[in-house]
N, C-alpha and C positions, 0 to 999 in steps of 0.2 A: 313654685320653687320648692325644691326638696332640700334636705340637709346636705345632700351631696353636691348641690350647686354652690357656686361662689357666693359669699355673702357680702363681698366688698361693694359698697355703694359708690355712687358718683360723688365727687368732692362737693362739699357745700359751697354755696355762693359766698358765704362770709366765713373767713377763717380767723376772725379777730379773737385774740386770746389763745390761739393754738400754742401748745407748749413748744419751747425752743431751747436751743443750746448754742452757746457761742464758742466756736472753735478758733482758738488763738494761734498766731503764727509760730509759737514755740511748741505746739503740740505735734508730735511725730505721727505721721500717717504712712501707710504702705500701699504699694500697688505692684501686683505681679505682672511683669511685662515679658515680651519675647526676648530671649537672649540675643545679644548683638552678633549675628552670624550672617554676613560680615558687618552689617551696619548697626549702630546703636539706636535703639528705639526709645524715644522719650516717654516719660510717664504722664506728662501733662497733655493728654488727648481728650478733647471734649466731643463726645459722640452725638450725632443727631440722626442715627440710622434705625430708630425704632426700638431701641433697648428699653428696659423696664422704666426708667425715668428719663429717657432721652427727650430733651426739649427739641422741638422742630427747628430746623434752620431758620434764621441765622444763629440761633443759640444752640447750646449743646450741654452735655453732662459728662463730668469726669468721675469715674468710680474708684473710690479709695477704701481702705480698711483701717481700723484703729489698731490692729495687731497683725503680725506676720501670718499666723495660722489662718485667720479669716481671709486674708488676701489670697493665700494659696488655694484654699477650698473654693473660693468664688471662681477661680480660673479653671480648676481641675475637679470641681465637686462631683461631676457625673461619673468619674472613674474610681472614686474612693469607695471601696467595699470591703467589709471584713471577710476574710477568707480568699481574697483575690489580690493580685499584685499589679501595679501599673508599670509599664515599660520604663526602664531607666532613662530612655531618650526623652521622655516627657519632662522629667526632672531637670535634665541638662538643657532643655530648650527654653527655660525661663529664668528670670532673675527677679529679685525683690528690690524694688526701688524705694528708698526712704525719702519722703517728701514732707515739706512744711508749707502751708499756705503763705503767700506773700502778704496777706492782709487778713484781719479778722473776718470771719464769715458766720452769720447767724443762720442756723439751719433749723428746719422743722423737725422736732424730735418725736418721731412716731413710736419710739420705744417708751415714751412716758406713759404712766398709767392712765392719764386722762385723755390721751390721744384718741381713744375709742369713742369718746363723747362726740367727736366730730365725724366718726365713721372710719377713722384711720386704724383699721384692725390689722392683725399680723399678715393677712393675705396681701397687703401692699408689697411685702418683700418675698412672698412665696408663690403667689398665684402664677399659673403657667398658661400657655396658649397665647391668646392675643394680649398684647401689652397696651392696647388702646386706652383702657381705663386708667392704668397706672401712669401713663403719660399725661392724661388729663389731670391727675392728681399733682404731678410735677409742675404742670403749667399753672395750676391753682396756687401752689406754694410759691412759685416764682412771681406770679401776679400779686400775691400778698406780701411781697418784698422779702421773702426768704431767699437766702443765697444758696440753698441746697436742702437736702433731706437726709436725716439720720434714721437708719432702719435696721431691722434684724435680717441678716443675710440668709438666703435660701438654703445654702449648703452647710450651715453650722447648726448644731443642736443646742448650743448655749443660749439661754434666754437673755440676750443682751443685744442692744442696737450697736453693732460694731462695723457697719458698712455706711459709707457716706457718699452721696451723689452731690457733687458741687456744680453749680450752674455758672456758665459764662458763655462767651462767644464760641461758636463751633470751631473745631480744628485744633491744631497744636499750639501750645504756649511755650515761650522761651523761658519759663520760670525755672529757677534753680532746683537741682536735686541734691540729696545728700548721698550717703554711702549706699552701695549696692551689695546685696548678698547674692552669691551664686545660688542656683537651684539646690545644689547639694548642701550648702551651708544652711539655707533656709529650712530644708527638710530635716536636717539633723537638729537644728535649734528647736524645732517644734515637735520633734518626735515622730513626724510623719514619714521618716525614712523606713519605718517598718512596713510601709505599703509598697516599697520599691523593689522590683525584681532586678537584682544586680547581675549583670552579664559578666562572667569571668573573662579576663584577658587571655590571649593565646599563650602567654608565658605561664599563667596559672593552671592552664588546662594540661592534663596528663595525656601525652600522646601514646596510644597503644598500637604497636605494630600489628599489621594484619596477619592472620594465620597463614602458614605456608600452604601452597597449593596441594591439593590432594592428588596423589598419583593414582591413576587408574590403569 
C-alpha cells in the first residue's frame, strides 16, 4: 500500500462505545430534490441502489443535510467550480425540502474526534470508486443499533459533519415535509447564485436589425 491508496479499513467487529449523536424531531434537516415538473417528488426516499451508505434491500438509506448549502452541494457538487458557471436550468430543476424526523434517531457520529479510533476516518465521506466498503460500514452501524450515520459530505470544504444518512425500510415514506424553497430561493439564500449563468429573457435582449443588402 502507498500513501496514494485508500486508508479506509474494514469496519471493526465491535463498535461498542463508538461516538454518537441523537437527532431530535425538532431539528431541521434539508434535502435537495427534483422540482415537481409536473409531479411532486417526496424527500423521504430510502435508497438501496449501491450509494455510499445504502443498506441493501429490504433496508435503505435517506440522505439529508443539516444546512441548505450542504444539501445543494451534495446534489450538484460536481458542477461547482470557481471561474465557471452552471446552467440556470439546473437551479430551477431542484427544490430544497425542509424535513424533520418523526422520531429521535441515534446516529453514528463519524465527525467526532474519537471516531478514527475505530477506523472511521474522513474517507468514509469522500472515498470514490466502489462503495462496497462504505456500505459495509453502514451495515456495521445498523447492526450496532445505530439509526444512521453523521458524516462530512464530499462536496463541502467545511470541516464539519453536516450530512446524515438515516436508515429505514427501502423506498418512499409518507412522512411529513415542511416548507420548500425553490432552487432560486435556495441559491440566493446561500450565496451560490454567483455560480449561475442567468439566461436573459427575449424581452431583455436588444434586437438589432440586420444590415441592408449590399447592392452589386
